[in-house]
C-alpha positions as CSV (number, residue, x, y, z in Angstrom):
1,M,104.3,79.4,67.4
2,S,105.6,80.9,70.6
3,V,103.8,83.5,72.9
4,T,104.7,86.9,73.6
5,L,103.1,89.4,75.7
6,G,103.2,93.2,76.3
7,F,101.9,95.7,78.1
8,E,102.7,99.6,79.4
9,T,104.3,99.4,83.2
10,N,104.3,103.7,83.7
11,T,100.5,103.4,84.7
12,E,98.2,103.9,87.7
13,Q,99.8,102.8,91.3
14,G,98.1,99.7,92.0
15,A,98.0,97.8,88.6
16,G,101.4,99.4,87.7
17,V,102.8,97.6,90.9
18,F,101.5,94.8,89.7
19,L,102.5,94.6,86.3
20,N,106.0,95.9,86.8
21,R,106.2,92.7,88.9
22,L,104.7,90.3,85.9
23,R,106.7,92.3,83.3
24,T,109.9,91.0,85.6
25,V,109.0,87.3,85.6
26,L,108.1,87.7,81.8
27,E,111.2,89.4,80.8
28,K,113.3,86.4,82.5
29,R,111.3,84.2,80.2
30,G,111.9,85.8,77.4
31,V,108.7,85.8,76.5
32,F,107.7,90.2,76.9
33,D,107.5,92.4,74.0
34,P,106.1,95.6,74.1
35,D,106.5,96.4,70.3
36,H,105.3,93.3,68.3
37,P,103.6,91.2,71.3
38,K,101.1,88.3,70.2
39,V,98.7,89.4,72.9
40,W,98.7,92.6,74.3
41,I,97.5,93.5,78.2
42,Q,95.6,96.5,78.3
43,L,94.2,98.7,81.3
44,P,90.6,100.1,81.1
45,F,90.1,104.0,80.3
46,Q,93.1,104.1,78.6
47,R,94.3,104.0,74.6
48,L,95.8,101.5,73.1
49,P,99.6,102.8,71.9
50,E,99.5,103.7,68.2
51,H,101.6,100.7,67.1
52,I,99.4,98.4,69.4
53,E,96.0,99.4,67.5
54,R,97.8,99.2,64.3
55,Q,99.1,95.5,65.0
56,H,95.5,94.7,66.2
57,R,93.4,96.3,63.0
58,E,96.3,94.1,61.2
59,G,95.2,91.1,63.1
60,S,98.8,90.1,64.2
61,T,98.3,91.1,68.5
62,Q,95.5,90.3,70.2
63,V,94.0,92.5,72.9
64,L,93.1,91.3,76.4
65,L,91.4,93.8,78.4
66,R,92.7,93.2,82.3
67,L,89.4,94.5,84.2
68,S,88.6,95.0,87.8
69,G,85.5,97.8,88.1
70,C,83.6,100.1,86.9
71,F,81.6,103.2,87.4
72,C,78.3,101.9,89.7
73,N,77.7,104.5,92.3
74,R,74.4,106.1,93.3
75,Y,73.8,109.6,93.0
76,S,71.1,111.9,95.0
77,P,70.7,114.7,92.4
78,L,68.1,116.6,94.5
79,G,71.0,116.5,97.5
80,I,68.0,114.1,99.5
81,Q,68.1,110.6,99.0
82,L,65.0,109.7,97.2
83,P,64.9,106.0,95.4
84,V,63.2,106.2,92.3
85,I,64.8,109.5,91.2
86,D,68.4,108.2,92.5
87,A,67.9,104.8,90.8
88,M,66.9,106.9,87.0
89,Y,70.0,109.4,87.3
90,S,72.4,106.8,88.8
91,Q,71.9,104.0,85.9
92,K,72.2,107.4,83.8
93,M,75.1,108.7,85.2
94,N,77.3,105.1,85.6
95,T,76.4,104.3,81.8
96,Q,77.3,107.6,80.7
97,K,81.0,106.7,82.2
98,N,80.8,103.2,81.9
99,N,80.5,103.6,78.1
100,P,84.5,104.3,77.1
101,L,84.4,100.6,79.1
102,K,81.9,98.9,77.1
103,E,83.2,99.9,73.9
104,Q,86.9,98.7,75.0
105,I,85.3,95.6,76.0
106,R,83.7,95.4,72.3
107,R,86.8,96.1,70.8
108,S,88.9,93.9,72.7
109,D,89.3,89.9,72.5
110,G,88.8,88.6,75.9
111,V,88.6,90.2,79.3
112,I,90.7,89.2,82.3
113,H,89.4,89.9,85.9
114,Q,91.0,89.6,89.0
115,T,88.5,88.1,91.0
116,G,84.7,86.5,90.2
117,F,83.7,90.0,91.9
118,S,85.2,91.9,89.4
119,Q,83.5,89.8,86.6
120,K,80.1,89.7,88.8
121,L,80.5,94.1,88.2
122,I,81.2,94.1,85.2
123,Q,78.2,91.9,83.7
124,R,76.0,93.5,86.0
125,F,76.8,97.4,85.2
126,V,78.7,97.3,81.5
127,S,78.6,94.5,79.4
128,T,79.6,90.4,79.3
129,P,82.6,90.2,77.4
130,R,82.8,87.6,74.4
131,W,86.0,85.6,75.8
132,K,86.8,85.9,80.0
133,T,89.1,84.4,82.5
134,I,90.0,85.0,86.2
135,I,93.1,85.5,87.1
136,P,94.9,86.8,90.6
137,N,97.0,89.6,91.5
138,G,100.4,88.2,92.5
139,I,103.4,88.7,94.5
140,P,107.3,88.2,94.7
141,L,107.5,86.0,97.8
142,D,111.1,87.1,98.3
143,E,110.0,90.6,99.0
144,Y,107.3,89.5,101.3
145,A,109.1,87.3,104.3
146,T,107.7,86.3,107.5
147,Q,111.0,86.9,109.0
148,G,112.8,90.1,109.2
149,P,113.2,93.9,111.0
150,I,110.1,94.6,113.4
151,E,108.3,97.6,115.2
152,E,109.6,96.5,118.7
153,A,106.9,99.5,119.9
154,L,104.1,97.3,118.8
155,M,105.3,94.1,121.1
156,G,103.1,93.9,124.2
157,S,99.6,94.5,122.9
158,F,97.0,93.2,120.6
159,D,97.7,94.9,117.0
160,I,95.4,95.3,114.3
161,L,96.4,97.0,111.0
162,V,94.0,98.8,108.7
163,C,95.7,99.4,105.3
164,H,94.6,101.1,102.3
165,T,96.3,103.6,99.8
166,H,93.8,106.1,99.8
167,F,91.1,105.9,101.9
168,Q,87.7,106.5,100.6
169,P,84.5,105.9,102.6
170,F,83.5,102.3,101.5
171,H,86.7,100.8,103.5
172,R,84.5,102.3,106.1
173,L,87.4,103.5,108.5
174,H,84.8,105.1,110.8
175,D,83.7,101.8,111.4
176,A,86.7,99.8,112.5
177,M,87.3,102.5,114.8
178,K,83.8,101.2,116.5
179,I,85.2,98.0,116.1
180,L,87.9,98.7,118.1
181,A,86.0,100.5,120.9
182,A,83.9,97.6,121.6
183,L,87.2,95.3,121.6
184,K,88.5,97.3,124.3
185,K,85.3,97.0,126.5
186,K,85.9,93.2,125.4
187,F,89.6,92.8,126.5
188,G,88.7,95.0,130.0
189,S,85.9,92.6,130.8
190,S,87.7,89.2,129.9
191,G,90.7,90.4,132.0
192,M,93.3,90.1,129.2
193,G,96.3,91.6,130.2
194,T,97.1,92.7,126.7
195,G,95.5,96.1,125.2
196,V,94.3,95.9,122.0
197,K,95.4,98.9,119.0
198,L,94.3,99.9,116.0
199,H,97.3,101.1,113.5
200,I,96.2,103.2,110.6
201,V,98.3,103.1,107.0
202,G,97.3,105.1,104.3
203,L,96.9,108.6,102.8
204,D,93.0,109.9,103.5
205,D,91.0,111.4,101.2
206,G,89.6,114.0,102.8
207,K,86.4,112.4,104.1
208,S,87.1,109.1,105.4
209,L,89.9,110.1,108.0
210,P,88.1,113.2,109.7
211,Y,84.7,111.2,109.8
212,A,86.5,108.1,111.4
213,L,88.1,110.3,113.9
214,S,84.6,112.0,114.8
215,V,83.7,108.6,115.8
216,A,86.7,107.8,117.5
217,K,86.1,111.0,119.9
218,Q,82.5,109.2,120.4
219,H,84.1,106.4,121.7
220,H,86.4,107.9,123.6
221,L,89.0,106.6,121.6
222,Q,92.8,108.2,122.0
223,E,95.4,108.9,119.4
224,H,98.6,107.1,120.4
225,Q,97.2,105.3,123.4
226,D,94.3,103.4,121.3
227,F,95.0,104.1,117.7
228,V,98.1,105.3,115.6
229,L,98.0,107.4,112.3
230,W,101.3,106.1,110.4
231,G,100.3,107.9,106.8
232,N,102.3,106.9,103.9
233,P,105.3,104.8,105.1
234,D,108.3,103.7,103.0
235,A,108.1,99.9,101.8
236,E,110.8,98.9,104.6
237,K,108.8,100.8,107.3
238,L,105.6,99.0,105.9
239,A,106.9,95.6,106.1
240,R,108.0,96.0,109.8
241,L,104.2,96.7,110.5
242,Y,102.8,94.1,108.7
243,R,105.3,91.4,110.8
244,S,104.3,93.1,113.9
245,C,100.6,93.4,114.2
246,D,98.7,90.5,114.5
247,L,96.0,90.4,111.9
248,L,94.4,92.9,109.2
249,L,91.2,94.2,109.1
250,N,89.6,95.0,105.9
251,L,85.9,96.5,105.9
252,S,86.2,97.4,102.1
253,Y,82.7,95.9,101.2
254,W,83.3,96.6,97.3
255,E,86.5,96.1,96.2
256,S,87.6,93.8,93.3
257,A,91.2,93.6,94.3
258,P,92.4,94.4,97.4
259,N,96.0,93.9,97.0
260,T,96.7,94.9,101.1
261,V,95.2,91.4,101.7
262,I,97.5,89.9,99.8
263,E,100.7,91.2,101.1
264,A,99.5,91.2,104.3
265,M,99.2,87.4,104.2
266,A,102.1,86.8,102.8
267,F,104.1,88.4,105.9
268,G,101.5,86.1,107.7
269,L,99.1,88.4,108.7
270,P,95.7,86.6,108.8
271,V,92.8,88.8,107.3
272,V,89.2,89.6,109.3
273,G,87.1,90.9,106.5
274,V,83.6,91.7,104.3
275,Q,82.0,88.6,102.9
276,S,81.6,91.0,100.0
277,G,83.6,92.1,97.1
278,G,87.3,90.4,96.7
279,V,88.1,90.1,100.0
280,A,86.9,86.7,100.6
281,E,87.5,85.1,97.4
282,W,91.6,85.6,98.3
283,V,91.5,85.1,102.2
284,E,89.6,81.8,102.5
285,D,91.0,79.7,105.1
286,G,94.0,82.8,105.6
287,G,91.6,84.6,108.3
288,I,87.8,84.9,109.0
289,V,85.0,87.0,106.6
290,V,82.2,88.3,108.1
291,K,79.0,87.9,106.6
292,E,76.6,91.0,105.9
293,A,73.8,91.7,104.1
294,I,74.6,94.1,101.5
295,P,72.7,93.7,97.7
296,F,74.3,93.7,95.0
297,T,73.3,97.0,93.9
298,V,74.6,100.8,93.6
299,W,75.6,102.3,96.8
300,D,76.7,105.8,97.7
301,H,80.2,104.6,97.9
302,H,81.4,108.2,98.4
303,N,79.5,109.5,101.6
304,V,80.6,108.3,104.7
305,K,77.0,108.2,105.9
306,H,75.2,106.0,103.3
307,V,77.6,103.4,103.2
308,P,76.4,99.8,104.6
309,Q,76.7,99.9,108.4
310,A,79.1,97.1,109.5
311,P,77.9,94.5,112.3
312,I,80.2,95.6,115.4
313,Q,79.4,92.7,117.1
314,A,80.2,90.4,114.5
315,Y,83.9,91.5,114.1
316,V,84.2,91.2,117.3
317,K,83.6,87.8,117.7
318,A,85.3,87.3,114.5
319,I,88.5,88.8,115.9
320,M,88.1,87.1,119.1
321,D,87.8,83.7,117.6
322,L,90.7,84.5,115.3
323,M,92.8,85.1,118.3
324,T,91.9,81.8,120.0
325,E,93.9,79.8,117.0
326,L,96.6,82.9,115.4
327,D,99.2,80.6,115.0
328,T,97.1,78.4,112.8
329,Y,95.6,81.3,110.7
330,K,99.2,82.7,110.4
331,S,100.3,79.5,109.0
332,N,97.2,79.3,106.6
333,A,97.8,82.7,105.5
334,R,101.5,82.3,103.8
335,H,100.6,79.2,102.6
336,R,97.7,80.6,100.7
337,V,100.1,83.0,99.0
338,E,102.5,80.9,98.2
339,T,100.3,78.8,96.5
340,V,98.0,81.0,94.9
341,F,99.3,84.6,94.4
342,N,103.0,83.4,94.2
343,I,104.3,85.9,90.7
344,E,105.3,83.1,89.3
345,T,102.2,81.1,89.2
346,V,100.3,84.2,88.1
347,A,102.5,84.8,85.2
348,D,102.0,81.2,84.2
349,Q,98.1,81.9,84.2
350,Y,99.1,84.9,81.6
351,I,101.1,83.2,79.3
352,Q,98.3,80.5,79.2
353,A,95.6,83.4,78.8
354,A,97.7,84.7,76.0
355,K,98.0,81.2,74.4
356,N,94.5,80.7,73.9
357,R,93.8,84.4,72.9
358,M,97.2,84.0,70.5
359,P,96.3,85.8,66.5
360,I,95.9,82.4,64.4
361,G,98.9,82.1,62.0
362,P,98.8,81.3,58.7
363,K,99.8,77.7,59.0
364,E,96.8,76.9,61.5
365,L,94.4,78.8,58.8
366,V,95.4,75.7,56.4
367,H,94.2,73.2,58.8
């Protein structure tokens, strides 16, 4: 029996970009069927299309839930942090918010996680699926060539990129500013002729950037001279920035599947990140990760003053260490994407997962 997969591609930005890429590959292979698939890939907190729900009830289509995370925030109902009260209230709030997800897991035939961190999140805060597997996100390598146009204005300095679609407190942009300030002192005391500059790409959530700018002011960092705000550049501009910078700094400690890590490494940009969340799982020898003591529990992820503070000097050391072998890390980063995150390879894994969960046909029932 041949396998066919189906899913909706008109969906949220992060998942939608990946699913459109996956659809292109599956269509070329002749195994994409959104109308009568053997296996349907469903996103969390979204309803099944009526025809898929009917086919699922009839047993002709299996449903695999693609999960990256869940609700696991800390809430302080009285406005101040009180451990016992906060813990009880947070459990109640997160459970309520995760109940629809728990029901989706119960009704599905299996779960696809992007990282082991995602799997750990779901099992800790929601429930344990009957069947699960881990398949990373993938990208088309030809769209992320290491050779191509660059930002000429960036040449002559050591350029660090911080990139997120929408900045949130747990991305810790404010700590990136502190790292920049410490690096500038390090560069100055070491007599290095090259300056260091931070390039910030992404839209603001209304909290992260203002707080980061206040931290920058405290450390006497100046826009344009020490850091540049690029906003939300188009794909061509972003590609030039990736090629022109020297490394990606990712301080997001609670992110299951940070696509910017893969994109950066595809352009040959090594990563300095945190050994928490999905960052370390994807980086490996394509950069350096810094171990932080971040307990696996609920955090106030949406308050810039309550998120874990990054060990600034540890990140400075990681960046300086990476600089000494920059070419090696650049090569490792690209090679890791070619071998692990190629969309063709990822498509193979989705097809295999679908085969593992295909409905049992009449002939199979006889045996």
